[in-house]
C-alpha positions as MATLAB code, in Angstrom:
seq = 'MNKLEKRFINEFGNTIEVKISEIDIKGIKGVSIFISGPTSDTENQVTLGEAKAIHELLGLCIEQIENN';
ca = [
      -0.199   -0.256    0.041;
       1.368    3.394   -1.305;
      -1.351    6.063   -0.172;
      -5.363    6.503    0.374;
      -6.581    9.112   -0.175;
     -10.133   11.084   -0.226;
     -11.880   14.520   -0.533;
     -14.930   14.936    0.662;
     -17.878   17.891    1.961;
     -17.845   16.930    5.348;
     -21.979   18.027    7.894;
     -20.751   21.475    7.605;
     -19.845   21.919    4.625;
     -16.070   21.884    4.351;
     -13.896   20.356    1.762;
     -11.571   17.644    3.857;
      -9.427   15.710    2.857;
      -7.386   12.545    4.553;
      -4.181   10.509    3.261;
      -3.370    7.197    4.431;
      -0.258    6.075    3.996;
       1.924    2.766    5.214;
       5.081    3.836    6.742;
       7.862    2.552    8.992;
       8.661    3.572   12.572;
      12.075    2.465   13.806;
      11.591   -0.771   12.244;
       8.142   -1.333   12.778;
       5.516   -1.260   10.417;
       3.139    2.093   10.964;
       0.412    4.177    9.270;
       0.680    8.040    8.761;
      -3.114    9.334    8.870;
      -2.988   12.994    7.310;
      -6.801   15.320    7.767;
      -6.797   18.630    5.817;
      -9.347   21.030    6.566;
      -9.923   24.845    5.641;
      -8.537   25.644    9.290;
      -6.006   23.269    9.908;
      -4.126   20.368    8.986;
      -3.228   17.430   11.542;
      -0.825   14.013   11.215;
      -0.466   11.248   13.526;
       1.779    8.399   13.036;
       1.165    5.578   14.986;
       2.254    2.045   14.968;
      -0.096   -1.215   13.162;
      -1.253   -1.983   16.339;
      -2.433    1.023   17.414;
      -3.973    1.949   13.779;
      -5.907   -1.810   14.429;
      -7.151   -0.904   17.428;
      -8.403    3.059   16.374;
      -9.848    0.671   13.473;
     -11.810   -1.033   15.942;
     -13.120    1.393   18.388;
     -13.898    3.452   15.528;
     -15.978    0.869   13.900;
     -18.155    0.698   17.198;
     -18.377    4.034   18.052;
     -19.939    4.620   14.841;
     -22.274    1.545   15.133;
     -23.424    2.930   18.479;
     -24.075    6.742   16.750;
     -26.002    4.992   13.172;
     -28.142    2.960   16.025;
     -29.160    5.882   17.971;
];
């Protein structure tokens, strides 16, 4: 995986760009998560294990929100 990118309009009407890419963190597989909006940019670098935990919890959170 090199880089996955998505550009979309969020609930506030703002254009948001999300980029996910595989990275190496001191010899450990990791993921870079970059989010860019109209007033800010943020980037986080996490290990593969951390990315899996975030993925799992986001899925559960979204499911709960959509079912309420």
